[in-house]
N, C-alpha and C positions, 0 to 999 in steps of 0.2 A: 217095883223098880225095874225088874226084868222086862215087864210089858211095855216100858217106855224107852227101852234101849234104842230101838229103831223108829221111834216116832218122828213125824214130819213136822218140825218147828217151822211155822209160816215165814219168820224172819230168814232163817237159813236157806229155805227154798227160794225166797226172793233174792238172796245174795247169789246164790248158785245159778239161778235162771237169768239174772241180769248179766253176770260175767259170761255166761255161755252165749247169750245173744249178742254181746259186744264182740266177743272173739270171732264168732261166725260172720258178723256183718263187716268186720275188717279183713276177714280171710277170704271170703268168697270173691270179692273183686280181683283178687290176685290171679284167677284163672283167665281173666280177660286180657287181651293184648292191647297195646296202646295206652291211651289215657283212661285210667280206671274211673268209674262213677264214684260220687261221694257216698260215704257209708250212711248218711243220715236216714234216707228212706228205708234202708235195710235194717237199721236200728229200731225204727218204729215197727216194721213188719216183724222183726225178730221178737220185740216185746209181745206183740199180738200173738204170735205163734207159741211162745213159751208161757205166758201168763194167761192168754185168753182161754185156754183149755182147763184151767185149774178152777175149780168151783170156789166162788166167793172172792177170788183175787181181783177181777175187775172192779167189783164194787168197792173193795178196800182201797183200790187206787184212784177211784173216781174223784175228779176235781170239784163235782157237785157237792160232795161231802167234806172235802178237805181243801177248800180254796186257799187258806193261809198257808198250807205246806207248799203247795204249788207256787204261790206267790213269791215266797222267800227263797225257794230253790231256784226259780227261773230269774229272780232278781239278781242273785249272785252271779249266775251265768252271764247275764246281759252286762253287768258292771265290768266284769273281767274282759269280756269280748270288746266293749267299747273302748276301754283303756288300751288294749292290744291293738284295736283298729288305729287309734291315734299314733301309737308308737310306730306302726308299720310305715307311716307316710314320710318319706325322705324329703320330699319337696312340697312347699306350700305357696312359693312364689312363681309367677309366670304369666304371661299374656293370656288373659281369658281362661286361666287354669280351672277356675271355680265356676265358670259360666255354665257348663252343663249341670253341675251339681245344683247350683241355685235354681235353675230352670225345673229340675226334677222335684225339688222341694216346693217351690212357689207355684208350679203349674200342674205337674203330674200328681203329686200327692193330693191336693184338694180336688182335682177331678176324680180321682180314685174314690175319695170319700163321698163325694156327691153321688157318684154312680152306685156306690154300694148302698148308700141310704135309700135311693130310689128303688132298687132291687129288693132291699129289705122290706120296705113298705109294701112292695108288690107281692111278697110271699107271706104277708100277714103279720109281721112284727110290729110292735109299738114304735112310735117315734123315738122314744128314748133308746129301746132296744136296737133299732136300726142305726141310730147314730153311734152307739157304743160299738156295734159290730164294725161299722166303717172305721171308727177310730182304732179298734184292735187289729184290724187287718191292714191298716194304712201303712205302718212302717215296714221296710224291707229289713232283713235279719242280718246283724253283724256276726251271729254266732254260726250259722249255717252256710254263710257265702264265701267260704275260704277259697274255693276254686275260681271265683270271679274277681277276687280282690288283688290289690298290689302285693308284691313279694315282701319278705321280711326286711327289716332295716338293713341298709348298706348292700342290698342285692339288686337294687334297680327294679325293673319290671313295672314302672310307673306309666304304662300307656294310658292314653286318655280314657279308653274304655274301662280299664281296670280302676282308674283314679276316680271317675265318676261314680261307679258302683261302690267303691270303698267309702268315699266321703258321704255319699247318700246314706248308706247304712249306718255310718257313724252319727249323723245328725238327725235322721228322722225318727230314731227311737224316742229321743227326748222331745221332739216336736210334735208326736202324736199324743203326748200326755194333756195338752189343752183340750183337745176334742173328747178325750175320755171324761175329763171334768165337765165338759159341756153335756154330755150324756147324763152324767150324775146330777147335774143341776136339773135337767129336764125331768128326771125321774123323781127327785126328792123336793124341788122348791115348790112352795105353796102358792106364791104369788105368780104374776105373769112375768114374761121374759124380760120386760123392761125393768123389773125389780132386781134382777141379778146380772143383767148382760154387761153392765159396766164393771161390776166387780170381777166377773170372769175375764173381760178384756184386759183390765188393768193389772190385776193380781196374777191370774193364772196364765195369762199370755206374756205380757210385757215383763213384770217383776220376776216371776219364777225362771223365765228363760234367761234374762239378764244375769241374775244371781248365779245361774248355772254356769254361764260362760266366764264371768269374772272369777268365781271360786275356782274353776278348773284351771284357768290360766295362771292364777296366783299360786295355786297348790302346786302345779307342775314346775314353775319357776323356783319355788322354795324347795321342793324335793330334789331339783337339779342342783341347787347349791349344797344340800346335805350329801348328796351322792358324789358330786364332782369337785367341789371346791372348799369345803370345810370339813376336816382341816386339810390344808393345801398339800401337805407333804405326805398324807396318808389318806387319800380319798376313799370313801366307803365303796365306790364303784369298783376298786381294784379287788375287793373281796369276792366279787362275782356272784352275790347272792340276789335272787329276785325277790325274796321274802320282804325285804324293805320296801320295794316298789309296790308290792301287793298291799302291805300295811299302809302305804301312802294312799293307794286307792280307796281303801276302806275308810281311812280317816277323812279324806276328801268327800267321798259320797255321803258319810254320816254327818259331817259338818254342814254340807250343802243343804241336805234335807232339814237339818236343824234350823237353818237359815230360810227355810221354806222355798229353796230353789229347786230345780230339777237336777237330781244327782246323776242321772244318765247323761245329760249334756255336760256336767262337770267331769264325769269320768273320761269322756271322749277328749275334751279340751285339756284335760291334765295330761293324757298321753301325748297329744300333739305338741304341747308346751314343753314337756319333759324331752321330747325327741330333738328339740332345737337346742338343747344344752349340750355342748361337746358332741356335735352332731356325727363326728366321725369315730367316736369312741366305741370300741368292740362291745362294751357293756350293753349297749342297745340291742345287739343281736341276742345276747344271752338273756336279756330281760324279756325279749320276745319269745324266746324258746320256752321260757319258764311259764309265761302267762299263756301261751298257746297250748301247752300241755294241761295245765290246770282247767282252761276253758273246755278243751276237748273232753276231758275226763268227766266233768260235771255235766256237760251237754249230752254225752253218750248215755249216762245213767238216766237223765231226764227223758230222752227220747224212747228209751226201752220202757220206761214206766208208763210214758204216754200211750205207747202201743198197747201195753197191758190194760189200760183203762178204756180202750176203744169199744170193746163189747157192752160196757155199761152205758155208752152214749149212743149206740146204734139205733135204739128205739126212738131217739128224738130226731133223727135224721130221715127226711124224705127227699124225694127226687128234686123238688124246688130248692131246698137249702144246698144239695149237692151241686145243682146247676149254677148257684150263685157263686160258689167257690171256683167252678170251671170257668165261669165268665170273668172272674177276677184275674185268674192266671192266664187265660188265652186271649181275652178280649180287652178288658178294661185297662189293666196295667199296660199292655203293649200299645194301645191306641193312645192312651194318656202320656206314655213316655215318648212315643213318636212325635206327637203334637209339641210337647215341651222341648224336644231336641231340635225341632225344625229351625234351620238357619245356623246351626252350629257348624264348626269345621269338620266334624265327623262324616265319614261316608255313610251311604244309606245302609250298608250292611252293619256298620258299628253302631249306628243309631238303633237299629232293629235289635242288636244283641243287648245293648244297655236297657232298652225299653222292655224286653222280654224277661230278662234275669232279675226280677225283683223278688228275691226269695222270702218267703213268709216262714216264720218259725218261733223261736223261744220268746222273743219280744211280745208277740201276740198272746202267748200263754200267760205271760207276766200281767199284761194289762187286763185281760178278762178275769184272771184270779184277783187282782187287786180290786177291780169294780165288784166282783162277787163277794168280797170280804167287807166292802163298805156299805152295801145295801142288798136288800133282797130283790133279785131280778125276776120279773114275771116270766120271761122267756129264757131262763138261765140254761136249761137242758138244750134247747134248740141252739143258742149261741155257742155253747161248748161243743156241740156235734158239728156245727158248721165250721167253726175255726179249726177243730181237730182234723176234719176231713181236707180242708184247705191246705193246712200244713203237710198232711201226708201227700196230697197230690203235688204240692210244690216240691218237696223234698225228692219225690220220684222223678217228675219231669225235669226240674232244674238240676237236681243232683246227678242224674244219670246222663245228662247231655252237656253240662256247663263246661267240663274240662276241654273237650275237643272243640266246642263251637266258640268259646271264648278264646282259646288259643288261636284258632283260625282267624277270628276278627282282628287280633292284636298283631297278627303277622301277615296282614293282608298284602302289604306291599312286597314282602318277601315272596309270597305265593305267586304274585304277578310276575315278578322278575324270573322266578323258576320256570313258570309256564312259558314265558317268552324265550328263555334259553333252551327249553326242551323243544319248542316249536321251530 
């Protein structure tokens, strides 16, 4: 018994290491002046530093061996983030307000998918793996993009740049799912494409998206009644707890999935619809604070553990796969975004900011883990290594620069006035 007094329990080591990495990641940026970088990249690097040096830990955390754990944890983080994204949006009506968002979803996203498929085939992936990689990396992330999104409810900050980035992140997580299923069909279907293409288009594109939208709007409206209207003299919103809204998100997501709809789409539209009910009520601000704290807590743990898993994936990454991630961040997404936003009222600088800040993150983890749990992937190690590298690169490049760059783009007119006054 005495010999075990100071034994190293792996679980307790993980708790201590995870907590230490999170504290350091949020503490170090305080030494910088001006707009601090986002902590997401530091969280991954902290996990790599803390867990990467411990024998056996990276393999224990590897998503190759535990895809279901990564799927469930990342799924919860994305659900909460999508709901919070919907709640943040104060205004949904306006002349051509959604025009940039629609262009990013209808033009930029498919172009990114096609480009990544081509590069994936060029580096030796199978057609199914290339399509899956493109689908996994297609969505921008609602979890890690706080520095580029609109402000909390009732606080404004809905500049067209931030609105476009926020609504794109809220919608394209669900819209990437049909392409994930397309890759699964390619990998598992025994017949030709003509045997399943109609089912994919009708059920996995039209039906599941439609059910996600309708379920989300309906659930947001019903929860709004529960919170603000029934009973009228003693509404639940006055209690100020965000747990009820969280419970509503879980019910909405679960029921939507049971109806074979896309729960991610439902979570976003639920937040959007709930925000319309008693729009000026202070409860929306408290709800956002609750969901944001929960989202950041789960995400921080996930990113630290992802950093700890990196050594187990490095053997699958070569320079070609790394170059694919670099190309997506610095070439494919910016060019696709610029093309999609051509002709919008945004200035050239603003279009450039929206095009460049397509953050990749937790959503990509979920989709790849989901696919890995559904079928045996031939290039699974390569896919995980490429996605993890791309997420790390995105969190560092976007996270370290987003605050100051996006602020400058959204205050462009003020900067010009100040420069003219100084001149």
